[in-house]
C-alpha positions as CSV (number, residue, x, y, z in Angstrom):
1,M,-19.3,86.7,194.1
2,K,-22.0,88.3,192.1
3,P,-25.3,89.0,194.0
4,F,-28.2,86.9,193.5
5,S,-30.2,89.3,191.4
6,S,-34.1,89.4,191.4
7,R,-33.9,88.3,187.8
8,R,-31.9,85.3,188.5
9,L,-34.1,84.4,191.5
10,F,-37.3,84.8,189.2
11,L,-35.7,82.2,186.9
12,F,-34.6,79.8,189.6
13,L,-38.0,79.8,191.3
14,S,-39.8,79.5,187.9
15,S,-37.7,76.5,186.9
16,L,-38.4,74.9,190.2
17,L,-42.1,75.6,189.9
18,L,-42.4,74.2,186.3
19,C,-40.4,71.0,187.4
20,G,-43.2,70.5,189.9
21,V,-45.8,70.8,187.2
22,S,-44.3,68.4,184.9
23,H,-42.0,66.0,186.9
24,L,-40.5,63.2,185.0
25,S,-40.3,60.0,187.0
26,G,-38.2,58.4,184.6
27,I,-37.9,55.6,181.8
28,V,-40.3,52.7,182.2
29,T,-39.8,49.3,180.6
30,L,-42.4,46.7,180.2
31,A,-41.8,43.3,179.0
32,I,-43.6,40.0,178.2
33,D,-41.7,36.7,178.3
34,G,-43.4,34.8,175.6
35,E,-43.3,31.1,177.1
36,S,-46.1,28.9,175.8
37,S,-49.0,29.0,178.2
38,P,-52.7,28.1,177.9
39,G,-53.9,31.3,179.6
40,P,-52.7,35.0,179.8
41,L,-49.0,35.7,180.4
42,S,-48.0,38.2,183.2
43,G,-45.4,40.5,182.3
44,Q,-42.7,42.6,184.2
45,S,-42.6,46.4,184.7
46,S,-39.5,48.3,185.9
47,D,-41.7,50.8,187.9
48,P,-44.5,49.9,190.5
49,N,-46.7,52.7,189.2
50,V,-47.3,50.7,185.9
51,T,-48.9,47.3,186.7
52,A,-51.2,44.4,185.3
53,V,-48.7,44.1,182.4
54,Q,-50.3,41.1,180.4
55,L,-50.5,39.1,177.1
56,N,-53.9,37.4,176.4
57,R,-55.9,35.8,173.7
58,G,-59.1,37.1,172.3
59,P,-62.3,35.1,172.7
60,D,-62.3,33.6,169.1
61,L,-58.6,32.1,169.5
62,N,-57.3,28.8,170.9
63,A,-54.2,27.8,172.8
64,D,-52.0,25.6,170.6
65,T,-49.1,23.6,172.3
66,A,-47.7,22.1,169.3
67,F,-44.8,24.7,169.6
68,P,-43.2,24.8,172.9
69,G,-41.7,28.2,173.9
70,F,-44.3,30.0,171.9
71,Y,-47.4,32.0,173.0
72,D,-49.3,30.3,170.3
73,S,-52.9,30.9,169.0
74,S,-54.9,29.2,166.5
75,N,-58.4,29.8,164.7
76,W,-57.6,33.4,163.5
77,D,-60.2,35.1,161.2
78,T,-60.3,33.8,157.6
79,G,-61.8,36.9,156.3
80,N,-59.7,39.0,153.7
81,V,-60.7,42.6,155.1
82,F,-60.3,43.8,158.6
83,P,-62.9,41.9,160.7
84,G,-64.0,44.8,162.8
85,T,-63.3,46.0,166.4
86,G,-65.8,43.4,167.8
87,S,-63.7,40.6,166.4
88,G,-62.3,38.2,169.1
89,S,-59.4,37.2,166.6
90,Y,-56.5,39.0,168.4
91,V,-53.9,38.9,171.1
92,S,-53.9,41.8,173.5
93,F,-51.1,43.5,175.3
94,S,-52.3,45.5,178.2
95,F,-51.2,47.3,181.4
96,E,-52.4,49.8,183.9
97,V,-50.8,53.3,184.6
98,A,-51.3,54.4,188.4
99,P,-53.7,57.4,189.1
100,G,-51.7,60.7,188.8
101,Y,-49.3,59.5,186.2
102,T,-49.2,59.3,182.2
103,L,-46.9,57.0,180.3
104,D,-45.7,58.4,177.0
105,P,-44.4,55.4,174.9
106,T,-41.1,56.0,173.1
107,S,-40.7,52.6,171.6
108,F,-42.6,49.3,171.2
109,L,-41.0,46.2,169.9
110,F,-42.6,42.9,169.5
111,Y,-41.9,39.3,167.8
112,Y,-44.2,36.7,166.5
113,E,-43.9,33.8,164.1
114,D,-46.3,31.5,162.3
115,D,-45.9,27.8,162.5
116,G,-44.6,27.5,158.8
117,L,-48.1,26.3,157.4
118,E,-49.9,28.4,154.7
119,N,-53.1,28.7,156.7
120,S,-51.7,31.1,159.3
121,P,-53.1,34.7,159.1
122,L,-51.5,37.1,156.4
123,R,-52.6,40.3,158.2
124,I,-51.8,41.7,161.7
125,D,-53.5,45.0,162.3
126,L,-52.6,46.7,165.7
127,R,-54.9,49.0,167.3
128,T,-55.4,50.5,170.8
129,S,-58.2,51.2,173.4
130,R,-57.3,54.9,173.4
131,D,-59.6,55.4,170.4
132,A,-61.8,52.3,171.0
133,F,-59.6,50.4,168.4
134,A,-60.8,52.8,165.5
135,S,-57.6,53.2,163.7
136,A,-54.5,51.2,162.9
137,L,-51.2,52.1,164.5
138,F,-49.5,49.2,162.5
139,L,-50.4,46.9,159.7
140,D,-48.1,43.8,159.1
141,T,-48.9,42.3,155.7
142,N,-46.1,39.8,155.8
143,P,-46.2,38.3,159.5
144,R,-44.1,35.3,158.3
145,D,-41.0,37.1,157.5
146,G,-39.6,36.4,161.0
147,L,-38.4,40.1,161.8
148,V,-38.8,42.0,164.9
149,K,-41.4,44.6,164.5
150,S,-41.4,48.2,165.7
151,V,-43.9,50.9,166.1
152,G,-42.4,54.5,166.5
153,D,-43.3,57.1,168.9
154,L,-45.2,59.1,166.5
155,A,-47.9,56.6,166.4
156,L,-48.4,56.4,170.1
157,D,-50.0,59.0,172.5
158,P,-49.4,59.3,176.1
159,V,-51.7,57.0,178.1
160,S,-53.2,57.1,181.5
161,G,-55.4,54.4,183.5
162,S,-55.9,51.0,181.7
163,V,-54.8,50.6,178.1
164,E,-54.9,47.7,175.8
165,Y,-53.2,47.2,172.5
166,R,-54.8,44.5,170.2
167,F,-53.0,42.7,167.5
168,F,-55.9,41.6,165.2
169,G,-55.3,38.8,162.8
170,Y,-57.1,37.8,159.7
171,A,-56.7,36.7,156.2
172,A,-56.0,33.1,157.3
173,S,-56.6,30.7,154.7
174,G,-57.8,28.1,157.2
175,P,-59.5,27.8,160.8
176,S,-56.2,26.0,162.1
177,G,-53.9,28.6,161.2
178,I,-51.3,29.3,164.1
179,L,-49.3,32.3,164.9
180,G,-47.5,32.8,168.1
181,F,-45.5,35.4,170.2
182,T,-42.0,34.2,171.3
183,D,-39.0,35.4,172.7
184,N,-36.3,37.0,170.3
185,V,-32.6,38.0,170.8
186,G,-33.4,41.3,169.1
187,I,-35.5,42.4,172.1
188,L,-33.9,42.3,175.5
189,F,-35.1,43.1,178.8
190,E,-32.5,43.0,181.5
191,G,-30.1,40.8,179.3
192,S,-32.8,38.2,178.5
193,P,-34.8,37.9,175.2
194,V,-38.6,38.7,175.4
195,A,-41.4,38.7,172.9
196,V,-42.9,42.1,173.8
197,L,-41.0,45.3,175.0
198,M,-42.6,48.9,175.5
199,E,-40.5,51.7,176.9
200,G,-41.6,55.2,177.9
201,D,-41.4,58.3,179.9
202,L,-43.5,58.1,183.1
203,A,-44.8,61.6,184.1
204,V,-46.6,62.9,187.1
205,V,-49.7,64.8,186.5
206,P,-50.2,67.8,188.5
207,E,-53.5,68.3,190.4
208,P,-55.6,71.2,188.9
209,A,-55.4,73.2,192.4
210,H,-51.5,72.8,192.2
211,A,-51.3,73.8,188.6
212,G,-53.3,76.8,189.4
213,L,-51.1,77.8,192.2
214,V,-48.1,77.5,190.2
215,I,-49.4,79.8,187.5
216,G,-50.4,82.3,190.3
217,L,-47.0,82.4,191.8
218,L,-45.2,82.7,188.5
219,A,-47.6,85.6,187.6
220,A,-47.0,87.2,191.0
221,L,-43.1,86.7,190.7
222,G,-43.2,88.2,187.1
223,L,-45.2,91.2,188.3
224,A,-42.7,91.7,191.0
225,F,-39.8,91.5,188.8
226,R,-41.4,94.1,186.4
227,R,-41.9,96.5,189.3
228,Q,-38.4,96.2,190.5
229,R,-36.9,97.0,187.1
230,R,-39.1,100.0,186.6
231,G,-38.2,101.2,190.2
């Protein structure tokens, strides 16, 4: 059996310390079951460190119960340009990450449909509270096509604390336009169709004091290893 050299010991301890700095808690799945409701919809989370998963309407939208099974909204903005971040013409997907953790989204799927009428919104602009809704993550210019929508990981930054994604809708040709989130067999959570699904890596954020201690220990180990090699 080969002796456990100081070099191997250094590499082993370094790996342990680095794992302590960026420990991955695992994959987290957030889901919204898009059943029709007059109020916000409570979602599900596969990890207790991510909570308050909700789908909710902006203040300018009205609930519409004409299509059971859909989380329907009417009175979308009728302007032909983005109505601005202060607009209440949106449906929001929100959740909260516990202190000491970050969630790095790897996929974001959702499905919505219109009511088949010509006065539903023709633009859906997805934005996030991470930059105060300043930039678009996703722009759908054909929300009536009935396809599952996807936002890749390149457009989604790691999040901490409370976060909200808003689906701003506009370019509706009439104030009675309806667009609703509904479950789709192309988006499954625990084998059942859902309307919104986000997956991501949940990571523990090290305390500053702990991170400094790790750096100091790594430096000390490196110095001891170098001295031993010189000796």
